[in-house]
C-alpha positions as CSV (number, residue, x, y, z in Angstrom):
1,X,1.4,34.1,-7.3
2,X,2.8,31.5,-10.3
3,X,6.0,31.9,-11.8
4,X,5.7,31.4,-15.3
5,X,8.0,28.9,-16.8
6,X,9.0,28.7,-20.2
7,X,11.0,25.1,-20.8
8,X,11.4,24.5,-24.6
9,X,13.3,21.0,-26.3
10,X,14.2,19.7,-29.3
11,X,12.0,16.6,-29.7
12,X,15.6,15.0,-29.9
13,X,15.7,16.1,-25.8
14,X,18.7,16.7,-26.4
15,X,19.2,20.5,-25.9
16,X,16.0,22.5,-24.4
17,X,15.7,26.0,-22.0
18,X,13.7,27.4,-19.6
19,X,13.2,31.1,-19.9
20,X,11.3,32.6,-17.0
21,X,8.7,35.8,-16.4
22,X,7.0,36.3,-13.6
23,X,3.1,36.9,-14.6
24,X,0.5,37.4,-12.2
25,X,-1.8,34.9,-12.8
26,X,-4.5,33.1,-11.4
27,X,-3.9,29.5,-8.7
28,X,-3.7,26.7,-10.6
29,X,-5.2,23.5,-9.0
30,X,-2.5,21.4,-7.9
31,X,-2.3,18.2,-8.5
32,X,1.1,15.5,-8.5
33,X,2.4,14.8,-12.2
34,X,3.5,11.7,-10.9
35,X,2.8,9.5,-7.9
36,X,5.9,7.9,-6.2
37,X,5.7,4.5,-4.1
38,X,7.5,5.2,-0.7
39,X,8.0,2.0,1.6
40,X,9.3,2.5,5.4
41,X,12.2,0.8,7.0
42,X,11.6,-1.8,9.0
43,X,15.2,-1.5,10.5
44,X,15.6,2.0,10.3
45,X,12.3,3.5,10.4
46,X,13.2,5.9,8.0
47,X,11.7,6.3,4.2
48,X,13.2,4.9,1.6
49,X,11.6,3.6,-2.7
50,X,10.4,0.7,-2.6
51,X,12.8,-2.4,-4.1
52,X,13.2,-2.5,-8.2
53,X,11.4,-4.4,-10.4
54,X,13.2,-7.4,-12.1
55,X,14.5,-5.8,-15.1
56,X,14.2,-7.5,-18.4
57,X,16.8,-4.9,-20.2
58,X,19.3,-6.3,-18.6
59,X,22.9,-6.2,-20.7
60,X,21.6,-3.4,-22.5
61,X,23.8,-0.4,-22.3
62,X,21.1,1.6,-20.5
63,X,21.3,-0.9,-18.0
64,X,25.5,-1.5,-18.0
65,X,26.4,2.2,-18.0
66,X,27.0,4.9,-15.6
67,X,25.3,8.4,-18.4
68,X,28.7,9.6,-18.2
69,X,30.0,6.9,-20.0
70,X,28.0,6.7,-22.7
71,X,28.9,7.5,-26.3
72,X,27.6,11.0,-28.3
73,X,25.1,8.2,-30.1
74,X,23.4,6.1,-27.3
75,X,22.8,9.3,-25.3
76,X,20.5,11.0,-28.2
77,X,19.4,7.4,-28.7
78,X,17.8,7.4,-25.2
79,X,15.2,10.1,-26.6
80,X,12.0,8.7,-26.8
81,X,11.0,11.7,-29.7
82,X,7.6,12.8,-27.8
83,X,8.3,16.4,-28.1
84,X,6.9,16.4,-24.2
85,X,9.3,18.8,-23.7
86,X,8.8,21.5,-26.3
87,X,5.6,22.0,-24.6
88,X,5.9,25.0,-22.6
89,X,5.2,24.7,-19.1
90,X,4.0,27.0,-15.8
91,X,5.6,26.6,-12.6
92,X,3.9,27.4,-9.3
93,X,7.0,29.5,-7.6
94,X,5.8,28.5,-3.5
95,X,5.4,24.6,-4.6
96,X,7.6,24.6,-7.9
97,X,4.3,21.9,-9.2
98,X,5.4,21.9,-13.4
99,X,2.2,22.3,-15.1
100,X,1.9,21.1,-18.9
101,X,0.3,23.3,-21.7
102,X,-0.4,22.0,-25.1
103,X,1.4,25.2,-26.2
104,X,5.0,24.6,-28.2
105,X,8.0,25.9,-29.1
106,X,7.5,28.1,-32.4
107,X,10.3,25.5,-33.5
108,X,8.6,22.0,-33.3
109,X,7.4,20.8,-35.9
110,X,3.8,19.2,-34.4
111,X,3.1,16.9,-37.0
112,X,6.4,14.6,-37.2
113,X,7.2,15.7,-33.2
114,X,10.9,17.1,-34.3
115,X,12.4,20.0,-34.5
116,X,12.7,22.8,-37.3
117,X,16.0,24.3,-37.6
118,X,18.0,20.9,-34.9
119,X,21.1,22.0,-36.6
120,X,21.0,26.0,-35.9
121,X,18.5,25.5,-32.9
122,X,21.8,27.4,-31.1
123,X,21.2,30.0,-33.0
124,X,17.6,30.4,-33.5
125,X,17.4,29.8,-29.5
126,X,20.6,31.2,-27.3
127,X,19.6,30.3,-24.1
128,X,18.9,26.7,-25.6
129,X,20.3,24.2,-22.0
130,X,21.7,20.8,-24.2
131,X,20.9,17.5,-21.4
132,X,23.6,16.5,-19.4
133,X,24.3,13.5,-17.2
134,X,24.0,16.0,-14.4
135,X,21.4,17.8,-15.5
136,X,18.5,15.0,-16.1
137,X,18.8,14.2,-12.6
138,X,17.6,17.2,-10.8
139,X,15.4,18.9,-14.1
140,X,12.1,19.8,-12.7
141,X,10.7,20.4,-15.9
142,X,11.0,16.5,-18.1
143,X,7.8,14.8,-18.2
144,X,7.2,11.6,-16.0
145,X,7.5,9.1,-19.4
146,X,10.8,10.4,-21.2
147,X,14.0,8.3,-21.5
148,X,16.0,10.6,-19.8
149,X,14.8,11.2,-16.5
150,X,13.5,7.1,-16.5
151,X,17.2,6.1,-17.0
152,X,18.5,8.0,-14.4
153,X,16.7,6.9,-12.0
154,X,17.4,3.6,-12.7
155,X,14.4,2.3,-14.3
156,X,13.4,-0.2,-18.1
157,X,12.2,2.2,-20.3
158,X,8.0,1.6,-22.2
159,X,7.9,-0.8,-24.7
160,X,7.2,2.0,-26.6
161,X,10.1,3.5,-26.8
162,X,12.4,2.7,-30.3
163,X,14.9,1.1,-28.1
164,X,12.4,-1.4,-26.8
165,X,10.1,-2.0,-30.2
166,X,13.4,-0.7,-32.6
167,X,10.6,1.4,-34.5
168,X,10.9,5.4,-33.6
169,X,6.4,5.6,-35.2
170,X,5.4,3.3,-31.6
171,X,5.6,6.6,-29.7
172,X,2.9,7.3,-31.7
173,X,1.2,4.7,-31.8
174,X,1.1,4.3,-28.2
175,X,-0.8,8.1,-28.0
176,X,2.5,9.1,-26.3
177,X,3.4,11.5,-28.6
178,X,2.2,15.4,-29.2
179,X,1.3,14.9,-32.9
180,X,-2.5,16.3,-33.3
181,X,-2.4,17.9,-29.6
182,X,-0.8,20.3,-29.8
183,X,-2.8,23.6,-29.6
184,X,-0.3,26.5,-31.2
185,X,2.9,27.8,-30.5
186,X,4.2,30.2,-28.7
187,X,4.8,32.8,-31.4
188,X,0.6,32.6,-31.5
189,X,-0.1,32.5,-28.2
190,X,1.0,35.6,-24.9
191,X,2.3,34.5,-22.4
192,X,0.5,36.2,-20.5
193,X,-2.6,33.6,-21.6
194,X,-0.8,30.8,-21.1
195,X,-2.6,29.3,-17.8
196,X,-5.4,29.2,-20.5
197,X,-4.3,26.4,-21.7
198,X,-2.6,23.9,-19.5
199,X,-3.4,20.4,-19.7
200,X,-2.7,17.3,-17.7
201,X,-2.3,14.8,-20.7
202,X,1.7,15.4,-21.3
203,X,1.9,14.7,-17.5
204,X,0.0,11.1,-18.0
205,X,0.4,7.9,-19.8
206,X,-2.8,6.5,-21.6
207,X,-3.1,3.4,-20.8
208,X,-2.2,1.0,-23.6
209,X,1.2,3.0,-23.4
210,X,1.2,1.7,-19.9
211,X,1.1,-1.9,-21.0
212,X,4.4,-4.3,-20.3
213,X,4.7,-5.7,-24.1
214,X,3.7,-4.1,-26.9
215,X,-1.1,-4.5,-27.9
216,X,-1.5,-6.6,-30.9
217,X,-4.2,-4.6,-32.6
């Protein structure tokens, strides 16, 4: 059985919430969200993460500060504005695998990739969970491209992140945002039908977004 986990957040990824509902759903295809390279230490024989690549982002605050040391504005700016965290998701109860849908939170403006009532989101969504330095290290529903997740894992931000490009529109230009890809909201599509709306793209990055630098055209 799959346990339905509806995970919703705002476009700046600072808040989000998870509403668990258990439903008898058909088995979904189990594919890894993102591969992780693993290597074996010759000296100890233990499995370890491969050495990190040299970073050209050294000196930026997300490289010099721990998550707990960031100011509120720095923390908020880690959001890339993709709104993938605003998509509802299914979680496999047996494996913990997360399956994204193209169904969004009712507060998401899918065109702007922004919350329609960010200031009052907690009133409208009482079980909203705000991202913190602690939970971003453990939440399994953050998209693999999420700026918070990348920084928590000690990885570089992609070229299309506004902190790198200086342009909030590059997340759309790179094909990372949900703009034009949301097929309905939680108000339109009942929980029991969410399995029919599972998609793979929120757990993947288009080739353009994986480039090291912003393409010229």
